[in-house]
N, C-alpha and C positions, 0 to 999 in steps of 0.2 A: 451401592454396587459400582457406581463410577469412581467413588473414592478408593474402593478396594483394587480396581483395575489400574487406576493411576498409580497407586503403590507399587503394584506388581510390575509396571512398566518402568517405574523408577529404579526398582531393584535390578531389572534387565539392563537398563542404562548404566548402572553402576558396575554390573559384571562386564558388559561390552567394553566400557571404558577402560577397566583395569586389564582386561585381557588384550585388547586391541591396541593398547599403547604400552607394551612391556617395557620400553625404554624409560618411559616417565616412572613406572613403578620401581624399576631397579635403581634409578637416580635417587629415589626417596628413601632408600634403605640406609639405615644407620649402622655405625660400627662395621664398616667395611675393613677387611684386613688390610694391613700396611706392612711395609718393610722400613725399619729404621736403623739407626747406627749408634753405637756406642762411642763416645769420645773420651779416651783416656788422656791424661796429662802427663806421663812420664816420657815426655818427648822434648828433645833438644830442639831448640828454635821453632817451638809451636806458634802457629800463626796468630797474631794477635786477635782479639775477640772480633773486631769489626771485619777484618779480613777473612776470618773463619767463617763468620755468618754469610758474607758475601760468597764465599766458596760453597757453602751448603746451598745457598740459593742457586747458583750457577749449575750444581749438580742436582737440582731439584729434590734435595733430601727434605722431607716434610716432617719427619719424626726423629728426635735424638733423645739420647739418655747421657747425662753426665754424673759423675761420681761425687759431687758436692753440689753447691749452690752458689758457684762463682758469680759474684754480683756484676762484674764486667760482662761476662757472657749473657747474663740475663738481661742487662741493659742493651747490649747489642742485639739481642733477639727481639726487642720492642718493636711493635708495629709490623712484624713480619707474620707469615702463616706457619712458620715452623713451630711445631708442638715439643715441648720439653718435659721429660721426667727429671726432677732434680733428687738429690739423695742426701739423706742424713748420714755422715761417716759413721763408722762403728764406735769410734771413740767418743761420740757425742751421745750415744744411746743412754748410758747410765745417768747423765745430768737430766736428760729430757724425761726419762722414765721416773725420775725421782722428784720432779717438779713441775707441776701445772703451769707455773709461772714461767719456767724455762722453755716450756713446750709452745706457750703462747708467744713469748718473744721471739721463738725461732720462726714461728709461722708469719708473724707481722714483719719480721726482718727479711725472710727469704721468699715468702709467698705474697702476702698481701701488699707488699711495697712494690710488687711488679706486675701482678695480675689486675686486670685482663690485658694490658698492653702486651705482655709477654704471655704467651699461651703455655702455661704450665699445666699439665694434664695430671700428674701424678706426684707424689712423694715417695720414694723408695727408702724405707727405713733400715739403713745398714745394708750389708751385702754378705749372704751365706753365713750369717750370724750362727745358726744352730750348729753348723758344722765346722766353722773355722774359729769361732769365739764362743764355745759352749758355756763359758762362765757368765755371759750377758743373756743366755736364754731366758732367765726368770724376769729380766728387765724388758725384754722385746715387746710383749703385749702391753705393759704399762705404758711404754713409750708411743706405740702405735695409739692407743686410745687417747692419751693426753693430747697428741698432735690432732686426732681427729676432732676432740672437744674443742681445741682452738680453732679449726676450721669452720666447725658449726658457730662458734661465737662470732666469726667473721662472715658468716653466711657463704662459704665458699665450699661447703662439704658436698653439695650436688655437682660442682663442676670440676673438683680436684679429688682423685681417689688416693687412698693410702693403703700400701701393702709392703712387703718385704721380699727380696729375691732370694731363693733358695738354690743351693747345689742340687743336681740330679740324684746325688747319692743319699738324699732323704728318703728315697723310694726303694725299698728292697724288692728282689725278685721280679725286676721290670719286665722280663719277657718270659712267657707270653703276657701281654699287658692286662688280660682279665685276671691274672693272679697277683698282680702288683699290690703292695701296701706299704704304708709309711713305717719308717723305723718306730717300733713301739716304744723305745726309750723317749722319743720326740713327740709321741702322739699327744699328751696332755697340752703341750704349747700349740701344736699343729691344729687341734680340735678347736681350741680357743680362737686361733687365727682364722680358720675356715668359718666359724660361725660369725665372726666379725666381718669378713670379706661377703658372706652371704647377706648379711644385714645391710651392708653399705654399698651392695652391687659393684665390689671391687675385684680385680683379678688376683688369681694365685700367679705370683712372678716366679718362673723357673728358668735358671740357666742351663741349657741343654747341649751338650756337645758330642754329636755322633763321632767326632774324631777321637775322643777318649774311649767311647765304647768300642770302636774298632781297635784301638791300641790294646786295650785290655782283653779283647775276645778274638784275636786273629786266628783264622782258621775255622771259626765258628759264624762269625759275622761277615759276609761277603763285602769286600771294598766298594763294589758297585752299589750295593744296597745302602751303604753310608754315604754315597756321594750323589744319591737320586737318579743314578743311571737306570735306563730301562732295563728291566728283567723279564727274562721268559717266566711264565707261571711256575714252572718247576723250581725256580730259584727264590721266588717270593717267601717271606717268612709267613707261616700260617699260625694263627693262634687256635689250638685244637678246641677250646672251650667255646669260641664264638664263631670259629671257622672263618674269621676275617683275615684277609690277605694283606699283608704289609710290604709295600714296594720301596719303603725307605726306613731308616732307623729313627729319623726325627718323629715321624708320624707315631711310630711305636712308643717312643718316650713321652710324647704328649698323651697317648691314650693310657699309658700306665699311671699317668698322674690323675686323669679322670677315673680310672678304676680305684685307685687309692683313696680318692675322695669318696667315692661311692661305698666304700668299706666303712667309712665313718658317717655314712647317712647324709652326706652332702652332695647334692646333684645340680645346684644352681650356680656354682662358681665357674668362671671360664679361665683358661690358661693363657698367660701371656708369656712368650718366650723373651726373656730380657737380654739373654746372651746366647749367641751360637755363632759358629764359625769354623775356620780350618786354617791352621798356620801354613805359610808359604816357605817357611825354611826351619830346618831343624838340624840337631847334631846326628852322629852316626846311630844313636839309639832311636831316632825318630825319622826313619827313611821315608815314611809316608807324608811328611811335612814338606811338600813341594808346591811349587807355583802352579803346576798343572792341576794338582788335587785341589788346592785352594780356590782357583779359578772355577773349576767344575763345580765344587760344593756350592760356593756362594752364588754362582750364575744359575744353577738348578734350583737352589733354594728360593731365590727371587721369583723364578718363574712358577715354582710350586705354590708359593703363597698367593701371588697376584692372579693365578688361575682359579683361585677360590674353590679349591676341591675338597677342602676339609680333611679330616681324618677318618680312617675306616669306622671308628666308633661313633664319631659326630661329623657325618659328611655335610651336615647342614651349617657347620660352623668352623671357620678357618681361623686358627690363632695367628696373631700378628706376631713379628719377630724383630728383634734388634740384632744386627750383625755386629760381632766383636771382631774387629773394630774399625774406625775411621782411618786412623793413622797407626803406622808401626811405632810401638813404644820403645825407641832405642835405648832408653835409659833403664830398661828393666833388666834384672840379672838373670844368669842361667836358670834353666836350660835355654838353649838358642831359641827355641821356638816361642818363649815368652815375649820376645822382641819383635815377633814377625807374624802377627795376626792381621794386620792392617791392609785396607784396600789401596792406601796410598802412603807415600812417604811424608815425612814431615814438611817438605817443601811443596806438597800437593800434587806431585806427580804420581801416576798410578804405579802400583807395584805389578799390576798386570791388568789388562782390560776385560772386564766383565762381558760375557756374551748374553747380553740381555736386550739386543735390538728390538724395537717395537714395543718395549715396556716402559712407556713414556712416563709412568707413574713414578718411577724411581731411577736415579741416576740416568736421566735421559741425556744428559750431556757428558756421558762417560768417555767421550771420543772414540767409540767402538769403531766408527768409520773414518778416524783419523790418525791412525797410529803407524809407525814405521819401525822397522828392525835394523839397527846399526851396531857397528862395532862398539864395544864397551871402551870407555877412555882408560888407558893406562894397560890394555891388555897386551899380553906377550906377544911380540912380532912373529915368532915361530908357530905358536899355536894359531894366531890369525891366518897365517899363510896356509896352514893345514887345513883350517876351517874353509877358507876361501877356495882351495883347490876341490874340497869335497862338494862345495855349494854349485860351483861351475861344472863339476864332473858328474858323480852319482847323484847329486841332488838336483841336477837338470835345471839350475837356475839359468835365466837369460843374462848372460854375461857379455853380450856382443857390444854393449855401450861402453864397456871399460877397456876395450881393445885399442890399440894405438890408432890415433886419428879420429876416434869416436868422441861423442859429446862429453862422456863421464869418464875419459882416460886421465884427464888432469884433474887435481893434482895427482901425480904418478907415485903413489904410495900404497902400501899394503892395507892401511887403515881405510882410506877412501874406497878402494876397490872392494875390500871386504864388505864394507857397509852397503854398496849397491847390490853386491851378490846376496847378501844376507837379506835385504829387503825384497829382491826379486823372489827368492826362495819362499819367504814369509808371505808373500801376496799369493804366490803359486799354491800355497798350502791353505789359502782361505783364512790367513791369519789365525790359525787354530792354535790352541794352547800347546805350548812346548816347541812350536816351530821357529821360535826365536830364542835359541839357547846356544847351539855350536860350542858345546863343552864349557859353557860359562864365559865366552868372550863376546856375546851379543846381549843386547838389551832392547827393550821396547821403549820408544819415545814418541811424544805427541808433537814434537818439533819437526817440521819438514825439513829433511836433510838436503833437499834440492839446492843447488846454487849454480848461478850463471845460467848456461844453456843446458846444463845438466839437470834433467828431471827424473827423480827417482820413480820406480814402478808404483809405489803407493800414491803418488800424486796423480798419475794418469787415471788409475782405477777409481779414485775418489771422485773425480770430475765425471766420470761416466755413471757412477752409482747414484751421485747426487741427482742427476737428471732422471734417472730411473725412478728414484724413489718419489720424487716430486710427481712426475707422471703418474705413477701408481697410486699415490694419494689422492690425487685428483680424481682420477678414474673410480677408486673406490668410493670417494665421498659422494660422487655423482650418483653411483648405482644405488648406494643405500638411501639417499635422499629420495630418488624416484621409487625405490620399493615401498619406503614408508608412505609418501604421499599418494601414490597410485593404487597400492593395495590395502594398506592398513587403514588410511583415512577414508577410502572409497567404501570398504566394508563398514567402516564405523558409522559413517554418515547414512548409508544406505539402510542399516539396522534402525538407526534412531528415526529416520523418516518413516520407515515402515511401522514402527511402533506408534507414532503420532497418528498415523492413518488408521490404525488398528483401533485407537482410543476413540477417534471421531465416530467410526462405524458403531462401536459399543455404545 
């Protein structure tokens, strides 16, 4: 009787421990969703590997995907906490799929030689092979199986996954998600792949772009829905078969993949979004490729993933994503948008500033609170003057400091005065996306334009906001510590002591 009672009390102890200490339980969860970035190399003056890795660390980027297995980048990543997906280029699939020796040599050269010092998490075999190089379709699975066998031989198969990224158009009739299915002409290869992924606990890699969904379905798919903007219930997309509400296009695309897998009786493979993003610039045929939309999409994407809200079909699991891409690949050919998917220019200055304050897990040093709006170098003087007049007039910028005799009057030229007025308007607008444009003659910079006794508006606000953030952080930290130690621990130990007392009575 005493033993049974003791066991019961131990069960109570276990229950109390896990419920009274939810923070500990949460910290022990594995496979938390993350946001990573793709790094393309069609970039003039790409940062050398050591500086690239330093930049990634500065930005607190923890996951990257590269489109090859560049040994210099892999060396530079050694002893860092940055996790990397490396890739087998499409033109190497035939050789690897035809020879187990070639596959083994590839793993030895590109994986075993660097792991575990370099945290390689997966090998992406090719990119969108089934739709862009269909002649290689028959060799895709032999290549994947050969590489996996080589990982097994190196005893790395439990640490490093193998999969292959697909274009979203392998899924037909994607909305409503419950009716989605894989292109039947591709089903034989896809089914083999899914069985392999299920067996090896590896992800289905998907490249998913709500931008293209919107461009192909204008008038049907709302722009706000594509950009993760808040919607009224009447504007949410509803799956008539499940009655699930979709507030954004990406979730619908992810769930269409799950439904397509279910149609092939596969239900234990998770989706990893290996590419997603929104271009910041396009030609006349791509009017929605703008800095404002790109900023909005990527900022809201990051918040959505790190909020761990899952998708309507699988709210218990949030897919991780890789933003396409880190840098603008300026060497890419037309259309214009092809060269303008990056978060940063090649010189590591931001194309725009993501609105992700407080999301310390990703791009914590994105300088959101250290940006300024200034006149663009080489801008036309007449256009600058017009923009300056608007900023100081209808724009209601504070232009008192650029009046004669004031601290920012010198140097007395339109570029200097316009920069001050632009920054004043930008700060007054809360640094919102689109508030630093002025018909293309303004730009965002992370370099403080203040000079001499002239202090730009952004500098004043930064000083105040820094103090407020520090104070707010300290106050919040103190409250949470007090709440945890005073309430949770008190209840916890009270229940334990009570349980022990009951044991002695019994």
